[in-house]
N, C-alpha and C positions, 0 to 999 in steps of 0.2 A: 699198140699195147701187147700184141703178142710177141712183137721182137723184144720188149722190156722183158716180159715173162721167161722168154728163152735165154736171154742173156743173165737174169737173175738165177735160173736153175743152172747154168752153166758155171757162174761164179760160185754157187753156193756148192756144187760138185766138185769143184777143184779146192775149195776151201775146208772141205771135210775129209781130208785124207788123214790117214792115221800118221801118228807122228813117229819120226824114225827112231829105232832105238839107239841111246848113246851108251857107250861102254862106261863103267863107272870109272872115274879117275884113279890113276895109280899113285899119285901124289899130290899133294896140297901145299902150296907156298902162301902163307900170310905176311902181308908188309905191314906193319902198325904205324900209323901214322898219329899226330897228335889229337886229330879230331875224327878221322875215319880209317877204315881197314881196306886193303887192296887184297882179293882173294884171286890166286891163280890157280885152277885145276888143270893138272898136266895129264894126258892120256898115257904118257909112257914115264917110267923112272928117269929122272934127271940124272945127266952125267955128272961125276964128282968134279968139282971145279969152281971157281969163283963166279959170283952172280953180281951184277952191276944194275944200278939204278941211274935214271936220268934225272939230275937235280940241277934245276936252273940252267940247264942246255949244256950240262957236263955230265958225263958217265961217271960216277962214284962207285967204289966197291961197296958190295953190300954183304955183311956178315950173317949168313944163315945158318941156322942150328936146325939140324934135322933129328928128328926123334920119330920111332915108330907110332904109328897110329893106333886107334883103340880097335879091338877085335872086330871083324866084320864090316869096318868102315875103310876109310882111306889108308893104305899100307904106310906111307910115310907122309908125316907132316912137317914142314919147314916154318920156321918164324924169323922174323927180321924187325928190327925197331929202327924207324927213320924219325930224327928229331925235328922236322919241319911240318908245316901244314901242306897238305898236298892239294893239288888241284882236282877235278872230277875224274880224272884219270892217271895213268901213272904208266911211264914206259920200263920194262925189265929185260934184261938181255942175260940169257941162260949160259951156262959153259959151253954149249955148242954154238954159241955167239947168233942164236936165233933171238929176235925181239919179240916182246909179248905186250901188248896195250892191254892194261886191265883198268875196268871201271872200278870207282871206290863205292864201297858198301857203306850203308848207313845214311844219315841225314846230312844235308850239305850245311856249309857255314851259314848261309841265311837262315836256314830253318833253325838251326841251333841258337842263332841271336835273336829270333821273334820267339823262340821258346824260353829262353833265359830272360826275355825283357818283360815277361808277365808278372805281374805282382798278385799278391793276394789281394781280395777287394778292400779288407779291413786295413792293410798296410797303404794301400791308395788313398783312403779317405783320411787316415792319418796325416798323409804327407800332404794332401789337399788342405786340410785344416792348418796345419803348420804354416803352409803357404800363404793362406789367408791372413793369418795373424802376423806374420813377417811384413806383409805389405800393409796391414794396419799400423804396426809399429813404425814402419818406415814413412808412411804419411804424416804421422804425429809430428815429427820434427819439422 
C-alpha cells in the first residue's frame, strides 16, 4: 500500500508542472474546405513564395492571400480556399519546403450527418402518419 501511495505522489508531482510559455504566433494560415477549416499557427513570419497542399496524393499549388491581422493579435493572417472535402488532417508545404501536418477544426463529417438527420418531432410524426396512410392505401388494392 505504501508503494502505491509513493507512486501516486511521484506521478502527481510530475503531472503538476507549470506549463511552458509558448510564444504567440507571428502568422496564421487558414485553409477553408467545404466542411471544416485547417488552421496553421506559425511561430515565424513565412517566407514569400508559393504554398502547396497535398490533395489525393499529389502536391497542388495553394493560392494564399495574406492580410495584416487585427491590432494586438496575429500580425499576418493568410487564407486559402480548397474545393474538396478534407480528411481529419491535411499536409501543407510552405515556401521553404517544410511540411506541416494540420488537424482539421470543427465537427467531422459523421457528426454533421447525424446533426443534419435530426428532424423536428412534429415533422417526424407527420411523416409517420403519411407512411401509415400510404401503407393502408396500398393494401386496399
